[in-house]
N, C-alpha and C positions, 0 to 999 in steps of 0.2 A: 632508667627504668620508669615506667608509667606510674602515676599516683594510684594508690589502692582504690578500687571501685567504691562508690558511695551508694548506699541504699536511698531510694527516692524519698522515703519518709524522713530519714535522718538529714538529708540535704535540705529539704524544705523546712524541717523543724529548726535548723540552724538560723534561718531567716526569721522564723516566728519568734524564737527565743530572744532575738535582738530587739523585738518590739517591747516598749515599756509595759510592765505589769502582765506580761504574757509568757508563760512557760509551758512546755509540753513534757510530760514524764515519759521518757523513752526506755525505761528499765525493761529489759527483755522484749522490747519491741525492735529497737535498732542498737541500743547500748546495753552495757552490763556493768555492774559494780557489786561489791560484796554488801549484801543487806541482810539476808536471812541466815539462820543457823546452817542450813544446807549449803548456802554459798560459802560460809566460813569453813565448813568441813571440806568442801571441794578445794578451796584455796590451800588449806593445811595439807591435804592429801597430795596436791600438786607439788608443793614445796618439799614435802617429805620424799616424793618420788625423784625429784631432780637432785636433791641432796644425797639420796641413796645411790643414785647413778654415779655421781661424782665420787662418792665414798667407795663404791664398788670398783671403779677404775683405779683409784689409788691403792686399794687393798690388793687388787690383782697384781699391780706393779710391784708392791712390796713382796708379795709371795714369789714373784718371778726373780726378784733380787736374790732371795735365798736360793732359789732353784739354780741360778746360773753362777752362784758362788761370788757374787759381787761384794758380799760383806767381808771378804778377805782384807779389804782396806782397813777394817776395824780389828779383825782378829789376828792379822799378820802385820806386825809393826814395820817390817821391811817393805812390803807391798804398799802399806799406807803412806810411808814417808816418800817413797819413789813416786807414788801417784800424786801427792801434793806438789812435789817438785816439778813433775811433768806438766802440771796445770798452771804453773806460774805465768808463762807467756800468755795463755788464754785469759787468765785473771787480769793481767795488765791491759789487754785490749778491752775487756769488759769494763774495767775501771775508766778507761779513756772515754768510752761511749757514755758511761754514767756521768762523767765530768762535763761532757758536751751538752747535757740536758739543760734546758732553761728553767725547769722546775725541779724541786727537790723530791726525791722518791724515798718513801719510808723503808727502813731496814727490814721490817716484817714482810713486806711484799717482795723485796729483793731476795731475802733468804728463802721465803716460801716458794718462789719461782725456781730457785736453784735446786731445792730439795725435790720439788715435783718433777723437774726435768731428770733428775737422777732416777726417779721412779719410772717415768714414762719411757725412758731410754730402753728399758727392758723389753718393751713391745717391739722396738726396732731390732734388738738383738735376736729375738726369737724369730721374727718374720724374715729377716735377712738370712739367718741360718737355714730356715726351711726352704727358701726359694733359690738359694745359691746353686743347688745341685741341678736345677733345671737349665741353667745356663753354662755349666762347667764344660760341657762337651761341644760348645759352639765356637771355640777359639776366641780370637780377638773381638769378633762381632758380639758374641755372647757376653764377653767381659764388659764391653761398653754398654750393651743393652741392659745388663744387670744394674749398672750404676745409674743409668738414666730412668729405668722403669721401676726400680725397687729401692735401691739404697738411698738415692737422693730424695724422692718423694716421701718415703716412709720416715726417714730420719728427720726431715724438716717438718713433717706433720706432727710427729710426737713431741718435738721441741715446742712447736706452736701450741699444742694441746696443753703443755705445762703452763703457758701464759694464760690460756683461755680458762683453765680450771679455777684460777684464783685471782691473779692480779687484774685481769681484764674486767672482772665482775665488780671490782672495788671502785668506789667513787673517787679515790685518790689517783686512779688512772684517768687523768683529766686533760691530757694533751696527746696529740698525734705522736710526738717525739717520744713519749713514754713507751710506746710500743717497741721502739728500737732498743731502749734500755732493758726492758724485760725480756726481749728476744735475745739480747746479748747474755743476760744472766742464764737464760735457758740453755744457750749454747755452751756456757761455762759448765753447767751441771752435766750436760751430755758428754762434753769432752772429758770431764773428771772420771765419770763412771766407765767410759770407754777405755780410758787409760788404765784404770784399775784392772779391767779384764785382760787387756793386752799384756800388762806387766805380770799379772799372775800367771798367764800361760807361758810367757817368756822365761819365767823363773822356775817353772814346774819341773824341768829336767835337771836343774842345777842343785848340787848337793849343798844343803844349808851349812854344812860344816866347812866347806871349802870357801873360805872367806874371800880369797882373791878372785876365784871364778864367779862367785855371786856378785862381787862388786863390779867386775867387768861386764857381765851380762846385764846387771841392773842399770849401769850407767848408759850402755848403748841403747837399750830399749827406752829408757827414760828420755834421752835426748831425741830419739825418733818420735816419740809421742808428744814431746814438747813442741816439735815443729808442726804437728798435725792439729794441735788443740786450737790455736787462734782461728783456724778456718771455720770451725763450728760456731764460734762467736760471730764471725763475720757473716756467715750464711743466714743464721737465724735473726741477726739484727736487721737484715734486709726484710725478711718475712715479717718480723715483728713491727717494723715501721708501717708496713701495709696493713697489718692488723689494727694498729692504732688509727690509721686513716679510715679503715672500715668502721670502727666504733663510732666515729662522728659523721659517717655517711651511711646510715642504716638502709636507705633505699637501694644502695648498690653494694651492700656489705659482702655478699657472696662473691661477685666477680673481683672485688678488690682483694679479698683474702686469697683467692686462687691466683691472681696475678703475683702477689708476694711469694706464694709457694713456688710458682713457676720460675721466678727469678732466682730464688734461693736454691731450688733444685738444679737449675742449669749451671750455676756457679759451682755448686757442690759436685755434681756428677762430672763436670768438665775437669775439675781438679783431680778427682779420683782416676779419671781416664788418662790423664796426661802427665801426672807427677813422675811416673817411672821413666817415661820417654824424656821428659824435660831434664830430670836429674842425669840421665845418660848423656844428653847433649852437653851439659856442663862438665861431666866427667871426662869428655874428650879433650877438655882444656888442661887435663892433668890434675884436676882437683880430686881429693879423696871423696869416696862415695857420700859420706855424711855431709861434707861441705858442699858437694854438688847438689844434693837434695835441698840443703838449706838455701842455696842460691836460687834455685827454681821456685821454692815455696815463697821466699821473700819477694821475688818478682811478681808471682801470681797474686799472693795476698795483698801485696802493696798496690797493685793495679785496682783490684776491686775494693780494697779498703779506702783508696782515694775517692772512688765513686760513692761509697757509702758516706764518707765524711762530707763530700760535696752536697749530698742530699740533706744531711743533718744541718750543714751550714746554711743552706738555703732556707730551711725552716727557721733557724735561729735569727737570720737577718730579717726575715719577714716579721717574726715575733717582735723584734726590737724596733723595727721601722714604724710599725703601727702602734707601738706602746701597749702590746698585749700584756695581760697580767697585772696592769696598774689599775687601781680603782678609779672609776669615772668621777668627775667632779659632781658634787651634790647639786640638785636642782636649785636650791636656795642660792648657792654660790654663783651658779651660772646666771640666775636671774639678776642678782646684784651686779655682776660684772656687765651684763648686757645693758642694764639700766644706767650704769655709770658711763658707758661709752655711746649709748644711743642718742641721736639728735632728737630734740623735742618735737613730738608729733610729726614725724616724717620730714624733719628739717625744713619746715615751711619758712619762707622769707619773713613773714610777720613774727614768727617765733624767734628767728635770729635777731631781729631788730629790737623786740621788746623784752626778750628773755623770758617770755611767757608762752605756754603752748597755745597753738592755734586750734580753733574748732573747725567744723566741716566747711564753714563759709570763708575761712581764711582770716577772721578777726581773732584778736587775743581772746582766749576762752572766757575771761572774766569781765569783758567790756559790756556795757549796757547799750542795748540797741536804741538809737535815737531816731526821731522822725525825719531828721535831715539826711539819714543814711540811705542813699539810693538803692542799696541792696535790700535793706530792711523794709523799705516802703514798697518794694516790688513795683516800680514804675512811677512812683510819686514824682520823681525828677522830670518826668516827661509830661506831667500834667494830669494824672489820674490813674485809676486802676484799669484792669483789662477791659471791663465793661464800658468805661468812659471812652476808651480809645476806639472801641468798635462803633 
């Protein structure tokens, strides 16, 4: 992307300001800063507006949580327990991504990202439910188009939104790799609330008093959701990595974020489109349905998980190779070290013989110039000065 345009006054004033004792006040000519009370009011109003927008998004998500019944994880102990169990594989993958980070991430940002993803997931639930009916009559083509045009893009966007609302804005988000960590946490939050909804619906027709029937139904759906959860962590870790890359490349921020979303969407939508067929292929080997699904998911997630870890490892190796994150040596220490190893005055032969630095003429710096020195007398050895020779 090209550099932002420069006003001719501002560009010229940059050179003028570099002159000694010369400055040009460019306030509201080409530059701006908070000076007057009106300026301060404008800044405060802007901050209030942006904070209100973020708060409004979060409040809307919380209201939708109530609306879709997602709080059953709190009000129904069975749903809550099964939801936690179903999220354990996703939690394990998120923990692995976290452990791969070269910097330490604060618990407040991790937990905040998780909770915000629970909230923003409701937007995907509503949008997917609304758009599904437009594709239901198109057969297999509609089935695949729905995943690629809506499910993948919407779900990956709302997960990235959870990172963008809080962790991304914090100064402790200070490395590209942090994006993968917070993306993984957003995927964990999304997987958890999605599992809550599936488990609640799966148990809806089961008699709570029929303990055996409830246990069987709960076990089956919990295992099914446990298989799907790690995928959400994987997809959003990819998108999060590119969000981290975008933070430190502001000139190309938009295209980088979109690239990350395209990658995450493609992996996500391809999984949704092929998991049934893949499980069916493994089932032809005589495997039970659940085992066949597990085999395909393990193969699929393992492939893209290896690609993600390869990307993470490349960052880690570069980080360590160049010694990133270690404080640079102080100027005083560097100067002392340079002085102790440097040769006197450019390692001049005179300096090596006498042990004293040489001046510009090559003599030891503290020697007294004598009249017999042919260099000092500038031609005396040849019988006179320049005028005499002429």
